[in-house]
KOLGU-4560 file (N, C-alpha, C; in nm, 3 decimals, padded with zeros to 5 digits):
<recs>
<n_xx: -11.165 n_yy: 03.279 n_zz: -02.269 ca_xx: -11.021 ca_yy: 03.275 ca_zz: -02.275 c_xx: -10.966 c_yy: 03.271 c_zz: -02.134 mol: A seq: 1 type: MET>
<n_xx: -10.862 n_yy: 03.191 n_zz: -02.115 ca_xx: -10.797 ca_yy: 03.182 ca_zz: -01.984 c_xx: -10.669 c_yy: 03.264 c_zz: -01.988 mol: A seq: 2 type: LYS>
<n_xx: -10.656 n_yy: 03.355 n_zz: -01.893 ca_xx: -10.536 ca_yy: 03.435 ca_zz: -01.880 c_xx: -10.445 c_yy: 03.371 c_zz: -01.776 mol: A seq: 3 type: PHE>
<n_xx: -10.316 n_yy: 03.360 n_zz: -01.807 ca_xx: -10.219 ca_yy: 03.314 ca_zz: -01.709 c_xx: -10.214 c_yy: 03.413 c_zz: -01.593 mol: A seq: 4 type: ASN>
<n_xx: -10.168 n_yy: 03.368 n_zz: -01.479 ca_xx: -10.160 ca_yy: 03.459 ca_zz: -01.364 c_xx: -10.043 c_yy: 03.556 c_zz: -01.375 mol: A seq: 5 type: SER>
<n_xx: -09.945 n_yy: 03.525 n_zz: -01.457 ca_xx: -09.833 ca_yy: 03.616 ca_zz: -01.483 c_xx: -09.818 c_yy: 03.627 c_zz: -01.634 mol: A seq: 6 type: LEU>
<n_xx: -09.831 n_yy: 03.750 n_zz: -01.685 ca_xx: -09.818 ca_yy: 03.774 ca_zz: -01.829 c_xx: -09.729 c_yy: 03.895 c_zz: -01.850 mol: A seq: 7 type: ILE>
<n_xx: -09.605 n_yy: 03.874 n_zz: -01.897 ca_xx: -09.517 ca_yy: 03.988 ca_zz: -01.920 c_xx: -09.570 c_yy: 04.075 c_zz: -02.034 mol: A seq: 8 type: PRO>
<n_xx: -09.554 n_yy: 04.206 n_zz: -02.019 ca_xx: -09.584 ca_yy: 04.299 ca_zz: -02.126 c_xx: -09.455 c_yy: 04.370 c_zz: -02.163 mol: A seq: 9 type: GLU>
<n_xx: -09.418 n_yy: 04.361 n_zz: -02.290 ca_xx: -09.293 ca_yy: 04.417 ca_zz: -02.338 c_xx: -09.319 c_yy: 04.545 c_zz: -02.416 mol: A seq: 10 type: LEU>
<n_xx: -09.248 n_yy: 04.652 n_zz: -02.380 ca_xx: -09.253 ca_yy: 04.774 ca_zz: -02.459 c_xx: -09.161 c_yy: 04.754 c_zz: -02.579 mol: A seq: 11 type: SER>
<n_xx: -09.211 n_yy: 04.779 n_zz: -02.698 ca_xx: -09.134 ca_yy: 04.757 ca_zz: -02.820 c_xx: -09.123 c_yy: 04.885 c_zz: -02.901 mol: A seq: 12 type: VAL>
<n_xx: -09.016 n_yy: 04.896 n_zz: -02.978 ca_xx: -08.993 ca_yy: 05.018 ca_zz: -03.054 c_xx: -09.078 c_yy: 05.028 c_zz: -03.180 mol: A seq: 13 type: SER>
<n_xx: -09.114 n_yy: 04.914 n_zz: -03.239 ca_xx: -09.193 ca_yy: 04.911 ca_zz: -03.362 c_xx: -09.288 c_yy: 04.792 c_zz: -03.356 mol: A seq: 14 type: ASP>
<n_xx: -09.415 n_yy: 04.819 n_zz: -03.333 ca_xx: -09.514 ca_yy: 04.712 ca_zz: -03.314 c_xx: -09.522 c_yy: 04.620 c_zz: -03.435 mol: A seq: 15 type: ILE>
<n_xx: -09.510 n_yy: 04.675 n_zz: -03.555 ca_xx: -09.521 ca_yy: 04.592 ca_zz: -03.675 c_xx: -09.400 c_yy: 04.499 c_zz: -03.691 mol: A seq: 16 type: ASN>
<n_xx: -09.282 n_yy: 04.549 n_zz: -03.663 ca_xx: -09.161 ca_yy: 04.467 ca_zz: -03.669 c_xx: -09.168 c_yy: 04.355 c_zz: -03.564 mol: A seq: 17 type: LYS>
<n_xx: -09.212 n_yy: 04.389 n_zz: -03.444 ca_xx: -09.224 ca_yy: 04.289 ca_zz: -03.337 c_xx: -09.333 c_yy: 04.187 c_zz: -03.370 mol: A seq: 18 type: SER>
<n_xx: -09.444 n_yy: 04.234 n_zz: -03.421 ca_xx: -09.554 ca_yy: 04.144 ca_zz: -03.460 c_xx: -09.505 c_yy: 04.042 c_zz: -03.563 mol: A seq: 19 type: LYS>
<n_xx: -09.435 n_yy: 04.089 n_zz: -03.664 ca_xx: -09.382 ca_yy: 04.001 ca_zz: -03.768 c_xx: -09.288 c_yy: 03.897 c_zz: -03.708 mol: A seq: 20 type: GLU>
<n_xx: -09.201 n_yy: 03.938 n_zz: -03.617 ca_xx: -09.107 ca_yy: 03.847 ca_zz: -03.553 c_xx: -09.180 c_yy: 03.739 c_zz: -03.472 mol: A seq: 21 type: PHE>
<n_xx: -09.271 n_yy: 03.782 n_zz: -03.386 ca_xx: -09.339 ca_yy: 03.685 ca_zz: -03.299 c_xx: -09.426 c_yy: 03.588 c_zz: -03.378 mol: A seq: 22 type: TYR>
<n_xx: -09.490 n_yy: 03.634 n_zz: -03.484 ca_xx: -09.567 ca_yy: 03.544 ca_zz: -03.570 c_xx: -09.474 c_yy: 03.446 c_zz: -03.641 mol: A seq: 23 type: LEU>
<n_xx: -09.358 n_yy: 03.495 n_zz: -03.684 ca_xx: -09.260 ca_yy: 03.410 ca_zz: -03.753 c_xx: -09.213 c_yy: 03.295 c_zz: -03.664 mol: A seq: 24 type: LYS>
<n_xx: -09.197 n_yy: 03.322 n_zz: -03.534 ca_xx: -09.147 ca_yy: 03.216 ca_zz: -03.445 c_xx: -09.260 c_yy: 03.131 c_zz: -03.386 mol: A seq: 25 type: ILE>
<n_xx: -09.383 n_yy: 03.152 n_zz: -03.434 ca_xx: -09.492 ca_yy: 03.060 ca_zz: -03.398 c_xx: -09.598 c_yy: 03.112 c_zz: -03.304 mol: A seq: 26 type: GLY>
<n_xx: -09.584 n_yy: 03.234 n_zz: -03.254 ca_xx: -09.689 ca_yy: 03.288 ca_zz: -03.168 c_xx: -09.814 c_yy: 03.317 c_zz: -03.252 mol: A seq: 27 type: PHE>
<n_xx: -09.928 n_yy: 03.312 n_zz: -03.188 ca_xx: -10.057 ca_yy: 03.345 ca_zz: -03.250 c_xx: -10.112 c_yy: 03.468 c_zz: -03.181 mol: A seq: 28 type: LYS>
<n_xx: -10.181 n_yy: 03.551 n_zz: -03.258 ca_xx: -10.247 ca_yy: 03.667 ca_zz: -03.200 c_xx: -10.377 c_yy: 03.623 c_zz: -03.136 mol: A seq: 29 type: ILE>
<n_xx: -10.392 n_yy: 03.650 n_zz: -03.007 ca_xx: -10.517 ca_yy: 03.622 ca_zz: -02.936 c_xx: -10.612 c_yy: 03.738 c_zz: -02.958 mol: A seq: 30 type: VAL>
<n_xx: -10.561 n_yy: 03.860 n_zz: -02.941 ca_xx: -10.636 ca_yy: 03.980 ca_zz: -02.974 c_xx: -10.540 c_yy: 04.096 c_zz: -02.985 mol: A seq: 31 type: TYR>
<n_xx: -10.586 n_yy: 04.202 n_zz: -03.048 ca_xx: -10.503 ca_yy: 04.321 ca_zz: -03.060 c_xx: -10.590 c_yy: 04.446 c_zz: -03.056 mol: A seq: 32 type: GLN>
<n_xx: -10.529 n_yy: 04.554 n_zz: -03.011 ca_xx: -10.593 ca_yy: 04.685 ca_zz: -03.016 c_xx: -10.506 c_yy: 04.771 c_zz: -03.107 mol: A seq: 33 type: ARG>
<n_xx: -10.543 n_yy: 04.775 n_zz: -03.232 ca_xx: -10.461 ca_yy: 04.842 ca_zz: -03.333 c_xx: -10.439 c_yy: 04.988 c_zz: -03.298 mol: A seq: 34 type: ILE>
<n_xx: -10.545 n_yy: 05.055 n_zz: -03.250 ca_xx: -10.534 ca_yy: 05.198 ca_zz: -03.217 c_xx: -10.435 c_yy: 05.224 c_zz: -03.103 mol: A seq: 35 type: GLU>
<n_xx: -10.415 n_yy: 05.125 n_zz: -03.016 ca_xx: -10.320 ca_yy: 05.138 ca_zz: -02.905 c_xx: -10.183 c_yy: 05.077 c_zz: -02.937 mol: A seq: 36 type: ASP>
<n_xx: -10.170 n_yy: 05.019 n_zz: -03.055 ca_xx: -10.047 ca_yy: 04.949 ca_zz: -03.095 c_xx: -10.011 c_yy: 04.844 c_zz: -02.990 mol: A seq: 37 type: LYS>
<n_xx: -10.111 n_yy: 04.759 n_zz: -02.961 ca_xx: -10.102 ca_yy: 04.656 ca_zz: -02.857 c_xx: -10.143 c_yy: 04.522 c_zz: -02.916 mol: A seq: 38 type: PHE>
<n_xx: -10.068 n_yy: 04.415 n_zz: -02.879 ca_xx: -10.101 ca_yy: 04.280 ca_zz: -02.925 c_xx: -10.081 c_yy: 04.182 c_zz: -02.809 mol: A seq: 39 type: ILE>
<n_xx: -10.180 n_yy: 04.094 n_zz: -02.791 ca_xx: -10.172 ca_yy: 03.985 ca_zz: -02.694 c_xx: -10.142 c_yy: 03.858 c_zz: -02.772 mol: A seq: 40 type: PHE>
<n_xx: -10.031 n_yy: 03.791 n_zz: -02.737 ca_xx: -09.982 ca_yy: 03.676 ca_zz: -02.812 c_xx: -09.977 c_yy: 03.550 c_zz: -02.726 mol: A seq: 41 type: LEU>
<n_xx: -09.982 n_yy: 03.435 n_zz: -02.795 ca_xx: -09.978 ca_yy: 03.307 ca_zz: -02.723 c_xx: -09.902 c_yy: 03.204 c_zz: -02.806 mol: A seq: 42 type: GLU>
<n_xx: -09.821 n_yy: 03.125 n_zz: -02.739 ca_xx: -09.750 ca_yy: 03.011 ca_zz: -02.798 c_xx: -09.762 c_yy: 02.897 c_zz: -02.697 mol: A seq: 43 type: LEU>
<n_xx: -09.837 n_yy: 02.794 n_zz: -02.735 ca_xx: -09.870 ca_yy: 02.686 ca_zz: -02.643 c_xx: -09.933 c_yy: 02.749 c_zz: -02.519 mol: A seq: 44 type: GLU>
<n_xx: -09.879 n_yy: 02.726 n_zz: -02.399 ca_xx: -09.936 ca_yy: 02.783 ca_zz: -02.277 c_xx: -09.869 c_yy: 02.913 c_zz: -02.235 mol: A seq: 45 type: ASP>
<n_xx: -09.786 n_yy: 02.969 n_zz: -02.321 ca_xx: -09.712 ca_yy: 03.092 ca_zz: -02.291 c_xx: -09.786 c_yy: 03.212 c_zz: -02.348 mol: A seq: 46 type: ASN>
<n_xx: -09.801 n_yy: 03.315 n_zz: -02.265 ca_xx: -09.870 ca_yy: 03.437 ca_zz: -02.307 c_xx: -09.780 c_yy: 03.556 c_zz: -02.281 mol: A seq: 47 type: GLN>
<n_xx: -09.774 n_yy: 03.646 n_zz: -02.380 ca_xx: -09.704 ca_yy: 03.773 ca_zz: -02.362 c_xx: -09.785 c_yy: 03.882 c_zz: -02.431 mol: A seq: 48 type: ILE>
<n_xx: -09.761 n_yy: 04.004 n_zz: -02.387 ca_xx: -09.822 ca_yy: 04.120 ca_zz: -02.450 c_xx: -09.710 c_yy: 04.209 c_zz: -02.500 mol: A seq: 49 type: MET>
<n_xx: -09.732 n_yy: 04.272 n_zz: -02.615 ca_xx: -09.637 ca_yy: 04.369 ca_zz: -02.665 c_xx: -09.713 c_yy: 04.498 c_zz: -02.696 mol: A seq: 50 type: ILE>
<n_xx: -09.650 n_yy: 04.609 n_zz: -02.668 ca_xx: -09.710 ca_yy: 04.739 ca_zz: -02.698 c_xx: -09.600 c_yy: 04.835 c_zz: -02.737 mol: A seq: 51 type: GLN>
<n_xx: -09.626 n_yy: 04.911 n_zz: -02.844 ca_xx: -09.527 ca_yy: 05.009 ca_zz: -02.888 c_xx: -09.509 c_yy: 05.114 c_zz: -02.779 mol: A seq: 52 type: GLU>
<n_xx: -09.386 n_yy: 05.158 n_zz: -02.761 ca_xx: -09.351 ca_yy: 05.256 ca_zz: -02.659 c_xx: -09.446 c_yy: 05.375 c_zz: -02.667 mol: A seq: 53 type: ILE>
<n_xx: -09.503 n_yy: 05.410 n_zz: -02.551 ca_xx: -09.603 ca_yy: 05.518 ca_zz: -02.549 c_xx: -09.592 c_yy: 05.607 c_zz: -02.425 mol: A seq: 54 type: ASN>
<n_xx: -09.487 n_yy: 05.593 n_zz: -02.349 ca_xx: -09.462 ca_yy: 05.672 ca_zz: -02.228 c_xx: -09.557 c_yy: 05.642 c_zz: -02.112 mol: A seq: 55 type: SER>
<n_xx: -09.639 n_yy: 05.537 n_zz: -02.123 ca_xx: -09.729 ca_yy: 05.501 ca_zz: -02.013 c_xx: -09.660 c_yy: 05.420 c_zz: -01.905 mol: A seq: 56 type: ASN>
<n_xx: -09.566 n_yy: 05.333 n_zz: -01.943 ca_xx: -09.512 ca_yy: 05.236 ca_zz: -01.849 c_xx: -09.362 c_yy: 05.250 c_zz: -01.824 mol: A seq: 57 type: TRP>
<n_xx: -09.293 n_yy: 05.331 n_zz: -01.898 ca_xx: -09.148 ca_yy: 05.338 ca_zz: -01.885 c_xx: -09.106 c_yy: 05.408 c_zz: -01.755 mol: A seq: 58 type: GLU>
<n_xx: -09.013 n_yy: 05.345 n_zz: -01.686 ca_xx: -08.960 ca_yy: 05.405 ca_zz: -01.562 c_xx: -08.824 c_yy: 05.468 c_zz: -01.586 mol: A seq: 59 type: VAL>
<n_xx: -08.775 n_yy: 05.456 n_zz: -01.708 ca_xx: -08.647 ca_yy: 05.515 ca_zz: -01.746 c_xx: -08.632 c_yy: 05.505 c_zz: -01.896 mol: A seq: 60 type: GLY>
<n_xx: -08.524 n_yy: 05.560 n_zz: -01.947 ca_xx: -08.499 ca_yy: 05.558 ca_zz: -02.091 c_xx: -08.477 c_yy: 05.415 c_zz: -02.139 mol: A seq: 61 type: GLU>
<n_xx: -08.544 n_yy: 05.378 n_zz: -02.245 ca_xx: -08.526 ca_yy: 05.246 ca_zz: -02.305 c_xx: -08.416 c_yy: 05.254 c_zz: -02.410 mol: A seq: 62 type: LEU>
<n_xx: -08.309 n_yy: 05.179 n_zz: -02.387 ca_xx: -08.196 ca_yy: 05.174 ca_zz: -02.478 c_xx: -08.173 c_yy: 05.028 c_zz: -02.515 mol: A seq: 63 type: ILE>
<n_xx: -08.152 n_yy: 05.002 n_zz: -02.643 ca_xx: -08.127 ca_yy: 04.866 ca_zz: -02.690 c_xx: -08.000 c_yy: 04.810 c_zz: -02.624 mol: A seq: 64 type: TYR>
<n_xx: -07.998 n_yy: 04.686 n_zz: -02.583 ca_xx: -08.108 ca_yy: 04.589 ca_zz: -02.582 c_xx: -08.201 c_yy: 04.611 c_zz: -02.463 mol: A seq: 65 type: PRO>
<n_xx: -08.330 n_yy: 04.607 n_zz: -02.491 ca_xx: -08.430 ca_yy: 04.623 ca_zz: -02.386 c_xx: -08.427 c_yy: 04.499 c_zz: -02.295 mol: A seq: 66 type: PHE>
<n_xx: -08.476 n_yy: 04.514 n_zz: -02.174 ca_xx: -08.490 ca_yy: 04.401 ca_zz: -02.083 c_xx: -08.359 c_yy: 04.349 c_zz: -02.027 mol: A seq: 67 type: GLY>
<n_xx: -08.260 n_yy: 04.432 n_zz: -02.017 ca_xx: -08.131 ca_yy: 04.386 ca_zz: -01.964 c_xx: -08.149 c_yy: 04.328 c_zz: -01.825 mol: A seq: 68 type: ARG>
<n_xx: -08.089 n_yy: 04.213 n_zz: -01.806 ca_xx: -08.095 ca_yy: 04.151 ca_zz: -01.674 c_xx: -08.212 c_yy: 04.056 c_zz: -01.655 mol: A seq: 69 type: GLY>
<n_xx: -08.292 n_yy: 04.036 n_zz: -01.757 ca_xx: -08.406 ca_yy: 03.945 ca_zz: -01.745 c_xx: -08.412 c_yy: 03.857 c_zz: -01.869 mol: A seq: 70 type: ILE>
<n_xx: -08.453 n_yy: 03.733 n_zz: -01.850 ca_xx: -08.489 ca_yy: 03.650 ca_zz: -01.964 c_xx: -08.626 c_yy: 03.592 c_zz: -01.935 mol: A seq: 71 type: ASN>
<n_xx: -08.702 n_yy: 03.575 n_zz: -02.038 ca_xx: -08.838 ca_yy: 03.525 ca_zz: -02.023 c_xx: -08.836 c_yy: 03.378 c_zz: -02.061 mol: A seq: 72 type: ILE>
<n_xx: -08.862 n_yy: 03.293 n_zz: -01.962 ca_xx: -08.856 ca_yy: 03.149 ca_zz: -01.980 c_xx: -08.993 c_yy: 03.096 c_zz: -02.020 mol: A seq: 73 type: SER>
<n_xx: -08.995 n_yy: 03.016 n_zz: -02.128 ca_xx: -09.121 ca_yy: 02.962 ca_zz: -02.179 c_xx: -09.106 c_yy: 02.813 c_zz: -02.206 mol: A seq: 74 type: MET>
<n_xx: -09.194 n_yy: 02.732 n_zz: -02.149 ca_xx: -09.191 ca_yy: 02.588 ca_zz: -02.169 c_xx: -09.255 c_yy: 02.553 c_zz: -02.304 mol: A seq: 75 type: ALA>
<n_xx: -09.188 n_yy: 02.467 n_zz: -02.378 ca_xx: -09.234 ca_yy: 02.421 ca_zz: -02.508 c_xx: -09.240 c_yy: 02.268 c_zz: -02.503 mol: A seq: 76 type: ILE>
<n_xx: -09.350 n_yy: 02.211 n_zz: -02.550 ca_xx: -09.369 ca_yy: 02.065 ca_zz: -02.540 c_xx: -09.261 c_yy: 01.987 c_zz: -02.617 mol: A seq: 77 type: LYS>
<n_xx: -09.238 n_yy: 02.023 n_zz: -02.744 ca_xx: -09.140 ca_yy: 01.952 ca_zz: -02.826 c_xx: -09.027 c_yy: 02.049 c_zz: -02.861 mol: A seq: 78 type: ASP>
<n_xx: -08.935 n_yy: 02.065 n_zz: -02.768 ca_xx: -08.829 ca_yy: 02.164 ca_zz: -02.781 c_xx: -08.739 c_yy: 02.135 c_zz: -02.901 mol: A seq: 79 type: ILE>
<n_xx: -08.712 n_yy: 02.008 n_zz: -02.931 ca_xx: -08.624 ca_yy: 01.974 ca_zz: -03.043 c_xx: -08.685 c_yy: 02.018 c_zz: -03.176 mol: A seq: 80 type: ASP>
<n_xx: -08.812 n_yy: 01.988 n_zz: -03.197 ca_xx: -08.879 ca_yy: 02.029 ca_zz: -03.321 c_xx: -08.889 c_yy: 02.180 c_zz: -03.332 mol: A seq: 81 type: SER>
<n_xx: -08.918 n_yy: 02.245 n_zz: -03.221 ca_xx: -08.930 ca_yy: 02.391 ca_zz: -03.223 c_xx: -08.794 c_yy: 02.454 c_zz: -03.257 mol: A seq: 82 type: TYR>
<n_xx: -08.688 n_yy: 02.403 n_zz: -03.197 ca_xx: -08.554 ca_yy: 02.453 ca_zz: -03.226 c_xx: -08.521 c_yy: 02.438 c_zz: -03.375 mol: A seq: 83 type: TYR>
<n_xx: -08.548 n_yy: 02.320 n_zz: -03.430 ca_xx: -08.520 ca_yy: 02.297 ca_zz: -03.573 c_xx: -08.605 c_yy: 02.388 c_zz: -03.662 mol: A seq: 84 type: LEU>
<n_xx: -08.729 n_yy: 02.410 n_zz: -03.624 ca_xx: -08.816 ca_yy: 02.501 ca_zz: -03.701 c_xx: -08.753 c_yy: 02.639 c_zz: -03.706 mol: A seq: 85 type: LYS>
<n_xx: -08.710 n_yy: 02.692 n_zz: -03.591 ca_xx: -08.651 ca_yy: 02.825 ca_zz: -03.587 c_xx: -08.519 c_yy: 02.829 c_zz: -03.663 mol: A seq: 86 type: LEU>
<n_xx: -08.441 n_yy: 02.724 n_zz: -03.650 ca_xx: -08.314 ca_yy: 02.716 ca_zz: -03.722 c_xx: -08.338 c_yy: 02.718 c_zz: -03.873 mol: A seq: 87 type: LYS>
<n_xx: -08.438 n_yy: 02.644 n_zz: -03.918 ca_xx: -08.468 ca_yy: 02.634 ca_zz: -04.061 c_xx: -08.522 c_yy: 02.763 c_zz: -04.120 mol: A seq: 88 type: ASN>
<n_xx: -08.580 n_yy: 02.851 n_zz: -04.038 ca_xx: -08.630 ca_yy: 02.978 ca_zz: -04.091 c_xx: -08.530 c_yy: 03.092 c_zz: -04.069 mol: A seq: 89 type: ILE>
<n_xx: -08.409 n_yy: 03.056 n_zz: -04.022 ca_xx: -08.302 ca_yy: 03.153 ca_zz: -04.014 c_xx: -08.299 c_yy: 03.239 c_zz: -03.889 mol: A seq: 90 type: GLY>
<n_xx: -08.361 n_yy: 03.194 n_zz: -03.781 ca_xx: -08.355 ca_yy: 03.269 ca_zz: -03.656 c_xx: -08.213 c_yy: 03.260 c_zz: -03.600 mol: A seq: 91 type: ILE>
<n_xx: -08.162 n_yy: 03.373 n_zz: -03.556 ca_xx: -08.028 ca_yy: 03.378 ca_zz: -03.494 c_xx: -08.043 c_yy: 03.341 c_zz: -03.346 mol: A seq: 92 type: LYS>
<n_xx: -07.959 n_yy: 03.252 n_zz: -03.299 ca_xx: -07.965 ca_yy: 03.205 ca_zz: -03.161 c_xx: -07.866 c_yy: 03.281 c_zz: -03.074 mol: A seq: 93 type: PHE>
<n_xx: -07.912 n_yy: 03.324 n_zz: -02.958 ca_xx: -07.825 ca_yy: 03.384 ca_zz: -02.857 c_xx: -07.745 c_yy: 03.273 c_zz: -02.789 mol: A seq: 94 type: PHE>
<n_xx: -07.812 n_yy: 03.161 n_zz: -02.760 ca_xx: -07.750 ca_yy: 03.038 ca_zz: -02.709 c_xx: -07.817 c_yy: 02.922 c_zz: -02.782 mol: A seq: 95 type: LYS>
<n_xx: -07.736 n_yy: 02.835 n_zz: -02.842 ca_xx: -07.790 ca_yy: 02.719 ca_zz: -02.912 c_xx: -07.850 c_yy: 02.618 c_zz: -02.814 mol: A seq: 96 type: ASP>
<n_xx: -07.920 n_yy: 02.523 n_zz: -02.868 ca_xx: -07.984 ca_yy: 02.418 ca_zz: -02.787 c_xx: -07.880 c_yy: 02.350 c_zz: -02.699 mol: A seq: 97 type: LEU>
<n_xx: -07.910 n_yy: 02.341 n_zz: -02.570 ca_xx: -07.816 ca_yy: 02.285 ca_zz: -02.473 c_xx: -07.896 c_yy: 02.219 c_zz: -02.360 mol: A seq: 98 type: MET>
<n_xx: -07.829 n_yy: 02.141 n_zz: -02.282 ca_xx: -07.890 ca_yy: 02.082 ca_zz: -02.163 c_xx: -07.820 c_yy: 02.142 c_zz: -02.041 mol: A seq: 99 type: ILE>
<n_xx: -07.898 n_yy: 02.199 n_zz: -01.952 ca_xx: -07.845 ca_yy: 02.256 ca_zz: -01.828 c_xx: -07.904 c_yy: 02.182 c_zz: -01.710 mol: A seq: 100 type: ASN>
<n_xx: -07.825 n_yy: 02.170 n_zz: -01.604 ca_xx: -07.872 ca_yy: 02.108 ca_zz: -01.481 c_xx: -07.895 c_yy: 02.214 c_zz: -01.375 mol: A seq: 101 type: GLU>
<n_xx: -08.006 n_yy: 02.200 n_zz: -01.304 ca_xx: -08.041 ca_yy: 02.294 ca_zz: -01.198 c_xx: -08.073 c_yy: 02.216 c_zz: -01.072 mol: A seq: 102 type: TYR>
<n_xx: -08.013 n_yy: 02.258 n_zz: -00.962 ca_xx: -08.035 ca_yy: 02.195 ca_zz: -00.833 c_xx: -08.153 c_yy: 02.262 c_zz: -00.764 mol: A seq: 103 type: GLN>
<n_xx: -08.254 n_yy: 02.182 n_zz: -00.726 ca_xx: -08.372 ca_yy: 02.234 ca_zz: -00.657 c_xx: -08.401 c_yy: 02.142 c_zz: -00.539 mol: A seq: 104 type: VAL>
<n_xx: -08.382 n_yy: 02.193 n_zz: -00.417 ca_xx: -08.411 ca_yy: 02.113 ca_zz: -00.297 c_xx: -08.352 c_yy: 01.973 c_zz: -00.303 mol: A seq: 105 type: ASN>
<n_xx: -08.223 n_yy: 01.964 n_zz: -00.329 ca_xx: -08.149 ca_yy: 01.838 ca_zz: -00.330 c_xx: -08.184 c_yy: 01.748 c_zz: -00.449 mol: A seq: 106 type: MET>
<n_xx: -08.262 n_yy: 01.796 n_zz: -00.544 ca_xx: -08.294 ca_yy: 01.720 ca_zz: -00.666 c_xx: -08.232 c_yy: 01.794 c_zz: -00.784 mol: A seq: 107 type: ILE>
<n_xx: -08.169 n_yy: 01.719 n_zz: -00.873 ca_xx: -08.111 ca_yy: 01.778 ca_zz: -00.993 c_xx: -08.207 c_yy: 01.761 c_zz: -01.109 mol: A seq: 108 type: THR>
<n_xx: -08.244 n_yy: 01.873 n_zz: -01.170 ca_xx: -08.332 ca_yy: 01.872 ca_zz: -01.286 c_xx: -08.251 c_yy: 01.909 c_zz: -01.409 mol: A seq: 109 type: TYR>
<n_xx: -08.288 n_yy: 01.850 n_zz: -01.521 ca_xx: -08.225 ca_yy: 01.885 ca_zz: -01.648 c_xx: -08.327 c_yy: 01.957 c_zz: -01.735 mol: A seq: 110 type: GLN>
<n_xx: -08.284 n_yy: 02.068 n_zz: -01.791 ca_xx: -08.366 ca_yy: 02.143 ca_zz: -01.886 c_xx: -08.293 c_yy: 02.146 c_zz: -02.019 mol: A seq: 111 type: ASP>
<n_xx: -08.364 n_yy: 02.112 n_zz: -02.124 ca_xx: -08.313 ca_yy: 02.133 ca_zz: -02.259 c_xx: -08.364 c_yy: 02.270 c_zz: -02.299 mol: A seq: 112 type: LYS>
<n_xx: -08.275 n_yy: 02.359 n_zz: -02.342 ca_xx: -08.317 ca_yy: 02.496 ca_zz: -02.366 c_xx: -08.229 c_yy: 02.566 c_zz: -02.468 mol: A seq: 113 type: GLU>
<n_xx: -08.284 n_yy: 02.674 n_zz: -02.524 ca_xx: -08.208 ca_yy: 02.764 ca_zz: -02.611 c_xx: -08.263 c_yy: 02.904 c_zz: -02.593 mol: A seq: 114 type: PHE>
<n_xx: -08.185 n_yy: 03.003 n_zz: -02.636 ca_xx: -08.225 ca_yy: 03.142 ca_zz: -02.619 c_xx: -08.213 c_yy: 03.218 c_zz: -02.751 mol: A seq: 115 type: LEU>
<n_xx: -08.309 n_yy: 03.308 n_zz: -02.772 ca_xx: -08.305 ca_yy: 03.399 ca_zz: -02.886 c_xx: -08.338 c_yy: 03.539 c_zz: -02.834 mol: A seq: 116 type: ILE>
<n_xx: -08.314 n_yy: 03.639 n_zz: -02.918 ca_xx: -08.352 ca_yy: 03.776 ca_zz: -02.883 c_xx: -08.455 c_yy: 03.826 c_zz: -02.983 mol: A seq: 117 type: GLN>
<n_xx: -08.551 n_yy: 03.902 n_zz: -02.934 ca_xx: -08.650 ca_yy: 03.963 ca_zz: -03.023 c_xx: -08.589 c_yy: 04.090 c_zz: -03.085 mol: A seq: 118 type: ASP>
<n_xx: -08.661 n_yy: 04.160 n_zz: -03.173 ca_xx: -08.601 ca_yy: 04.277 ca_zz: -03.239 c_xx: -08.552 c_yy: 04.387 c_zz: -03.146 mol: A seq: 119 type: PRO>
<n_xx: -08.608 n_yy: 04.396 n_zz: -03.026 ca_xx: -08.564 ca_yy: 04.498 ca_zz: -02.931 c_xx: -08.461 c_yy: 04.446 c_zz: -02.832 mol: A seq: 120 type: ASP>
<n_xx: -08.421 n_yy: 04.320 n_zz: -02.848 ca_xx: -08.316 ca_yy: 04.265 ca_zz: -02.763 c_xx: -08.366 c_yy: 04.189 c_zz: -02.641 mol: A seq: 121 type: GLY>
<n_xx: -08.499 n_yy: 04.177 n_zz: -02.624 ca_xx: -08.550 ca_yy: 04.097 ca_zz: -02.512 c_xx: -08.503 c_yy: 03.953 c_zz: -02.529 mol: A seq: 122 type: TYR>
<n_xx: -08.457 n_yy: 03.894 n_zz: -02.422 ca_xx: -08.403 ca_yy: 03.759 ca_zz: -02.424 c_xx: -08.514 c_yy: 03.658 c_zz: -02.395 mol: A seq: 123 type: LEU>
<n_xx: -08.538 n_yy: 03.569 n_zz: -02.490 ca_xx: -08.643 ca_yy: 03.468 ca_zz: -02.479 c_xx: -08.578 c_yy: 03.332 c_zz: -02.464 mol: A seq: 124 type: LEU>
<n_xx: -08.609 n_yy: 03.263 n_zz: -02.354 ca_xx: -08.552 ca_yy: 03.132 ca_zz: -02.327 c_xx: -08.663 c_yy: 03.027 c_zz: -02.340 mol: A seq: 125 type: ARG>
<n_xx: -08.644 n_yy: 02.934 n_zz: -02.434 ca_xx: -08.741 ca_yy: 02.827 ca_zz: -02.456 c_xx: -08.682 c_yy: 02.699 c_zz: -02.400 mol: A seq: 126 type: PHE>
<n_xx: -08.764 n_yy: 02.623 n_zz: -02.325 ca_xx: -08.713 ca_yy: 02.504 ca_zz: -02.259 c_xx: -08.822 c_yy: 02.399 c_zz: -02.243 mol: A seq: 127 type: ASN>
<n_xx: -08.777 n_yy: 02.281 n_zz: -02.203 ca_xx: -08.870 ca_yy: 02.175 ca_zz: -02.157 c_xx: -08.797 c_yy: 02.081 c_zz: -02.065 mol: A seq: 128 type: ASN>
</recs>
C-alpha cells in the first residue's frame, strides 16, 4: 500500500456515524483498528484517517463544528458525476458545484468544486 505524504486524521464524535457517512459518499476502508475506533479511508488518490475522540490528540475542547478554519481539498477525476451521485443520495451541500478562478504566479487556474460537511462539521472540498 502506498501512503500519501500528507494524510489528515480527523477526531470524530461517533466512529460508526462517521464511517457510515464516508462510505456513503464513496470512500473505501483500507484498514481499521476496531479496538481503537480508528479507520483509514481512501477515495481515488485521497486518503484520510478518522478516529473517535480519545483524548490522545486534542489540544483543546472540541465543539461542533469541528475543524473550524480549515477545509480539506480533495481532487476527484470526474467531479460532475461525483457531484450528481452525492446529490442523488441526498447529501446536503455547504456550497454547490461552482467554478472558481485562482491566480498562481501570473497564471489563472479554474477549479470546478463543491463543499460538504461531515457529521462533525469538517468541511470537505472536492475539486478538479
